[in-house]
Structure formats: structure tokens, C-alpha cells
C-alpha positions as CSV (number, residue, x, y, z in Angstrom):
1,X,-8.9,14.3,-6.7
2,X,-8.2,12.5,-9.6
3,X,-8.5,8.9,-9.6
4,X,-6.2,6.3,-12.0
5,X,-8.3,3.6,-13.4
6,X,-6.5,2.8,-17.2
7,X,-3.4,3.6,-18.7
8,X,-2.2,4.0,-22.1
9,X,1.2,1.6,-22.2
10,X,1.4,-1.5,-23.5
11,X,2.9,-4.5,-21.8
12,X,5.6,-7.2,-23.3
13,X,4.5,-10.4,-21.2
14,X,1.3,-10.9,-18.2
15,X,2.3,-9.4,-15.5
16,X,2.2,-12.4,-13.2
17,X,4.0,-11.4,-9.7
18,X,1.4,-7.8,-10.5
19,X,-1.5,-10.1,-10.7
20,X,-0.6,-12.5,-7.5
21,X,0.3,-9.6,-5.4
22,X,-3.2,-9.1,-5.7
23,X,-5.0,-11.9,-5.6
24,X,-2.7,-12.5,-2.6
25,X,-4.0,-9.6,-0.9
26,X,-7.3,-10.0,-1.2
27,X,-7.6,-13.5,0.1
28,X,-5.1,-12.2,3.0
29,X,-7.7,-9.3,3.6
30,X,-10.6,-12.3,3.0
31,X,-9.4,-14.2,6.0
32,X,-8.6,-11.5,8.3
33,X,-11.1,-10.8,11.5
34,X,-11.5,-7.2,9.4
35,X,-13.5,-9.1,6.6
36,X,-15.9,-11.4,8.8
37,X,-17.8,-11.5,11.7
38,X,-19.4,-14.4,12.8
39,X,-22.6,-14.8,13.6
40,X,-24.3,-13.7,17.3
41,X,-21.0,-11.5,17.7
42,X,-21.2,-8.6,19.4
43,X,-19.9,-5.3,17.9
44,X,-16.8,-5.0,20.9
45,X,-16.5,-8.7,20.4
46,X,-15.8,-8.4,16.9
47,X,-13.6,-5.4,17.3
48,X,-11.4,-7.2,20.2
49,X,-10.4,-9.9,17.7
50,X,-9.6,-7.4,15.0
51,X,-7.0,-5.8,17.9
52,X,-6.0,-9.4,18.9
53,X,-5.3,-10.1,15.0
54,X,-3.5,-6.8,14.4
55,X,-0.9,-6.9,17.6
56,X,0.2,-10.5,16.2
57,X,0.9,-9.4,12.3
58,X,0.9,-5.4,12.2
59,X,4.1,-4.0,12.0
60,X,4.5,-1.5,15.4
61,X,6.6,1.7,14.7
62,X,8.4,0.9,18.6
63,X,8.4,-2.8,17.7
64,X,10.3,-2.3,14.0
65,X,12.8,0.1,15.4
66,X,13.9,-1.6,18.3
67,X,13.2,-5.5,17.0
68,X,11.4,-6.1,20.7
69,X,8.1,-7.0,20.7
70,X,6.2,-5.1,23.5
71,X,4.2,-7.0,26.1
72,X,0.6,-8.4,25.3
73,X,-1.6,-5.8,26.9
74,X,-5.4,-6.3,27.8
75,X,-7.7,-3.9,25.6
76,X,-10.3,-2.0,27.4
77,X,-13.0,-0.4,24.4
78,X,-15.1,3.1,25.0
79,X,-17.5,3.7,23.6
80,X,-19.2,7.2,25.3
81,X,-19.7,6.1,28.8
82,X,-20.1,2.8,27.8
83,X,-16.7,0.5,28.8
84,X,-15.5,-2.9,27.7
85,X,-12.9,-5.2,28.7
86,X,-11.4,-7.5,26.0
87,X,-10.2,-10.4,26.8
88,X,-6.8,-12.3,27.8
89,X,-4.9,-11.8,24.5
90,X,-4.3,-16.0,23.7
91,X,0.2,-15.8,23.8
92,X,1.9,-15.8,20.5
93,X,5.1,-14.7,19.8
94,X,6.3,-12.4,17.6
95,X,9.0,-11.2,15.3
96,X,8.6,-7.4,14.1
97,X,11.4,-6.9,11.5
98,X,8.5,-10.2,9.8
99,X,5.8,-8.2,10.7
100,X,6.8,-5.7,8.5
101,X,6.1,-8.1,5.7
102,X,3.0,-9.4,7.2
103,X,1.6,-6.1,7.5
104,X,2.3,-5.9,3.9
105,X,-0.8,-8.1,3.3
106,X,-3.4,-6.6,5.8
107,X,-5.9,-4.1,5.2
108,X,-8.5,-2.0,7.6
109,X,-11.3,-2.2,5.8
110,X,-12.7,-3.2,1.8
111,X,-11.9,0.5,0.4
112,X,-8.7,0.5,2.0
113,X,-8.1,-2.7,0.2
114,X,-9.7,-1.4,-2.8
115,X,-7.8,1.5,-3.6
116,X,-4.3,0.2,-2.6
117,X,-5.2,-2.7,-5.5
118,X,-6.4,-0.4,-8.3
119,X,-2.9,1.6,-8.6
120,X,-0.9,-1.7,-8.1
121,X,-3.2,-3.6,-11.4
122,X,-2.9,0.5,-13.0
123,X,0.7,0.5,-12.5
124,X,2.6,-2.3,-11.5
125,X,2.4,-4.3,-14.6
126,X,4.5,-1.8,-16.4
127,X,7.0,-1.2,-13.7
128,X,7.0,-5.5,-13.6
129,X,7.8,-5.4,-17.0
130,X,10.5,-2.7,-16.8
131,X,12.3,-4.9,-13.9
132,X,11.4,-8.4,-14.9
133,X,9.9,-10.8,-12.5
134,X,12.3,-11.3,-10.0
135,X,13.4,-8.2,-9.5
136,X,9.7,-6.5,-9.0
137,X,8.8,-8.8,-6.6
138,X,12.3,-7.9,-4.3
139,X,11.7,-4.1,-5.9
140,X,8.1,-4.5,-4.3
141,X,9.5,-5.7,-0.7
142,X,11.9,-4.1,-0.4
143,X,10.1,-0.5,-0.8
144,X,7.5,-2.0,1.4
145,X,10.2,-2.3,4.1
146,X,11.6,0.9,3.3
147,X,8.4,3.1,3.8
148,X,7.6,1.0,6.7
149,X,11.0,1.9,8.8
150,X,11.0,5.0,7.0
151,X,7.8,6.1,8.7
152,X,8.8,4.6,11.9
153,X,11.7,7.2,12.3
154,X,9.0,9.7,12.3
155,X,6.6,8.1,14.8
156,X,9.2,6.1,16.8
157,X,7.2,5.8,20.2
158,X,3.9,4.4,18.2
159,X,2.0,1.6,18.7
160,X,-0.9,1.9,17.0
161,X,-0.7,-0.8,14.1
162,X,0.4,-0.5,10.3
163,X,-1.5,-2.4,7.7
164,X,-1.8,-1.7,3.9
165,X,0.2,-3.0,0.9
166,X,0.0,1.6,0.5
167,X,4.1,1.8,1.3
168,X,5.4,-0.9,-1.3
169,X,2.8,0.0,-4.0
170,X,4.0,3.7,-3.5
171,X,7.5,2.5,-4.2
172,X,5.6,1.2,-7.8
173,X,4.5,4.5,-8.6
174,X,8.0,6.3,-8.0
175,X,9.3,3.2,-10.2
176,X,6.3,4.1,-12.9
177,X,6.9,8.0,-12.9
178,X,10.7,7.8,-13.5
179,X,10.2,5.2,-16.4
180,X,7.2,6.4,-18.3
181,X,6.5,10.1,-17.4
182,X,4.5,10.4,-20.5
183,X,2.4,7.6,-20.9
184,X,-1.3,7.9,-20.8
185,X,-3.4,7.5,-18.2
186,X,-7.0,7.7,-17.8
187,X,-8.6,8.8,-14.3
188,X,-11.3,10.5,-13.1
189,X,-11.8,13.9,-12.0
190,X,-14.1,13.7,-8.9
191,X,-15.0,16.8,-8.0
192,X,-19.0,16.7,-7.5
193,X,-18.9,14.3,-10.7
194,X,-17.1,12.1,-12.2
195,X,-15.0,13.3,-14.9
196,X,-13.0,10.7,-17.2
197,X,-9.7,12.9,-18.6
198,X,-6.0,11.2,-19.9
199,X,-3.2,13.1,-18.4
200,X,0.4,12.4,-18.6
201,X,2.0,10.0,-15.8
202,X,4.1,12.6,-14.4
203,X,0.7,14.8,-13.9
204,X,-1.4,12.3,-12.3
205,X,1.1,10.6,-9.9
206,X,3.2,14.0,-9.0
207,X,-0.2,15.6,-8.2
208,X,-0.6,11.7,-6.2
209,X,2.6,12.1,-4.7
210,X,2.3,16.3,-3.5
211,X,-1.3,15.5,-2.1
212,X,0.5,12.6,0.4
213,X,3.3,15.2,1.4
214,X,1.2,18.1,2.2
215,X,-1.4,15.6,3.9
216,X,2.3,14.2,5.9
217,X,3.4,17.8,6.3
218,X,0.0,18.4,8.6
219,X,-1.9,20.1,5.7
220,X,-5.8,19.6,5.6
221,X,-7.7,16.7,6.0
222,X,-4.5,15.0,7.8
223,X,-4.3,15.7,11.1
224,X,-6.4,12.5,12.8
225,X,-7.1,10.5,10.1
226,X,-5.1,7.3,10.7
227,X,-3.2,7.3,7.6
228,X,0.5,7.1,7.6
229,X,1.6,9.2,4.5
230,X,4.3,9.1,5.5
231,X,4.8,5.4,4.4
232,X,3.9,7.0,1.4
233,X,6.3,9.4,0.9
234,X,8.7,7.5,1.9
235,X,7.6,4.9,-0.4
236,X,7.8,6.6,-3.9
237,X,11.2,8.8,-2.9
238,X,12.7,4.7,-2.7
239,X,11.0,3.3,-5.6
240,X,11.9,6.5,-7.7
241,X,15.3,6.5,-6.8
242,X,15.7,2.8,-7.0
243,X,14.9,3.1,-10.8
244,X,16.4,6.3,-11.6
245,X,19.2,4.9,-13.8
246,X,17.2,2.9,-15.7
247,X,15.3,5.9,-17.3
248,X,16.7,6.2,-20.4
249,X,17.4,2.9,-21.0
250,X,15.6,1.3,-24.0
251,X,13.5,-1.8,-24.1
252,X,15.4,-5.0,-25.2
253,X,14.7,-6.3,-28.6
254,X,13.1,-8.6,-29.8
255,X,10.1,-8.1,-26.6
256,X,8.2,-5.2,-28.2
257,X,4.4,-5.0,-27.4
258,X,3.1,-7.2,-30.1
259,X,0.0,-5.1,-30.8
260,X,1.5,-2.3,-32.3
261,X,1.9,1.3,-30.6
262,X,-1.5,1.6,-30.0
263,X,-2.9,-0.9,-28.8
264,X,-4.4,-0.6,-25.2
265,X,-4.4,-2.7,-22.2
């Protein structure tokens, strides 16, 4: 597995939107039940609170495609032979179309959050630099929506919660490989030990996409993993397609990096 940690691709301006997106994702995670366990709470009570939270704010394929919220349901958890009925959920109104947006800023755990934010931090700044801040923000949200709706088409009857920024970030990765295929990316090869290597972006991101596609098709560890690999594939392809016409455009004059061609971030 290749884990990118830094790219050698200087920017012309501070990536304000990328930093803001990272901050919003972190704050949303910290205030969500996933990161908070109240003193005295049982494991079952904590799980019930998380389920109710995701029912309210996460996207569900069946709801997304019909734009009709499913009836609220009482959940029964099982742990071996033990059964635990969650309290009846508090009434709430849900708009499935808007839940796609809120789901982009929710994560299922610390590793889920940190992995997504690492990829956004490494690759988002250059895409923002090329597109401009407003276009980049719209691009990010559009890719997130496209990834969720695309995945929902493959799982049209599913009522499982979809959370995470990975669909939108996959769009950013697709844009990066089109715009900066030869940029160098410092990465860690994680085969029994961590070996730092400097690889071209097309190899790092291309191998990532191939892996997501194979998992999506049911190869290897994808089965039963609970990861929406289809959303990654759709987001990546949509992001690459949206910026394809920009791939050969030169950087605007007067906005070249001020610190020279060998600078690193």
C-alpha cells in the first residue's frame, strides 16, 4: 500500500478553502456522538446514540434516490445472545437531498477522519490553486454529490448510512492526476515496514484508483468491509472529467510561485 504524505508542487496562494474544509470536518467529528462517550454511558447506549445521529444526518441510498425519508424505526442491537432495544428515536424531519451534504462532513471514527483529511491536505491545495477558491468549493461539493448518487444507483435498496468526505476527496484526487500527473509525491510504502519513496502523482493516485476499482468489483478485502468503494470510483472519474479541458493550460502570468521551482511546502 502507498500512503502519500507530501507533494513537491508549490502553490501560488494559501489554500484557504482546503484548510476550511479540513477544519469543518474535524469540528463536525468532535461534536458528533462518534467521538464523544458520556461518563456512565454503556456501550449499547453509545451505539444507539450514534445510530440515531446517523439516521438524522447521514445519506441513505434508498432515501437519496427517492428523495423521501424512510419512517423512523426502533433499533434492536445484538451482541452474541444478548439483545438490547434502543429507545424510540426523537422525532425529526429529514431532507434526503440535504443529507448528502451533511454526510460529507461526518465520519465513522478517527482513522476514517484522519485518512481522508491527509489526502485532502496533500492534494487539495494545488487543485484549489488551479481552479480558484469558489470554483474549487463548488467542485468539491459537486463531486461529493455525484459520488453519493452514483453509489446509490448501485445500491438502490440499501438503507445503510453513508458518511465521509471520501467521495468528494476522490474527485479532488481525480482532478490532481489530470492536472499534475508528473508532480512528485513523497509516500510511505507500507509492506511490513515504512519505506519513504518519491513517486510521480500518476503512479500514486493511479494505483489508488485501481485498488478502489478492484475492491468495488468485489476483489480481495472489499467484501464485508463496509467501505463505499463505488463512491470513490465515481467521485474520482467525475473529478477527472470536470477538469480534463484544463490539463494543458498554463499557469496564469504574474501568479507563479515566488520562491522558485525547487521549493517545497
